[in-house]
Residue, then its C-alpha position, 0 to 999 in steps of 0.5 A: m980744511t983748516f979753520i983759517k981756510f974755512s973762515m975765508q969762505s963766503m958766509k953762504a958757503r960756511m952756512y951750507w957746510l954747517q947745515d950739511v954737518l948738522d944735518n949729518l949729525g941728526y939736527d933738523v936744519p934747512h939747506n938754504g945757506k942762510r944763518d937762520r934761527l933754526t941753524v943758529k939754534s941747532l949750532m947752539e945745542f951742538q955747542k952746549s952738548h960739547g962743553i962750548t959756550p952756546n953763542g951760535v958762532i963758529c969759532e975755532r973750537t966749535y969748528d974743530e968739534l964739528c969736524n971731529a963729530i962728523d969724522n966719528a959719526 
């Protein structure tokens, strides 16, 4: 899926995807489809560990890094 298609999904769908990816990468996140504190914290940890400014936002670079990380997991 491209970033454009991803960004056109509902917030809940994007959060479920993010939580699934982070969980598969070993982060402890809920699977509730919500942008909660634990999900954002885990995303920021992922961003920091990949040289991305940890802002808790899924920009195109963060999306690409998440996809690459899961492909290489």
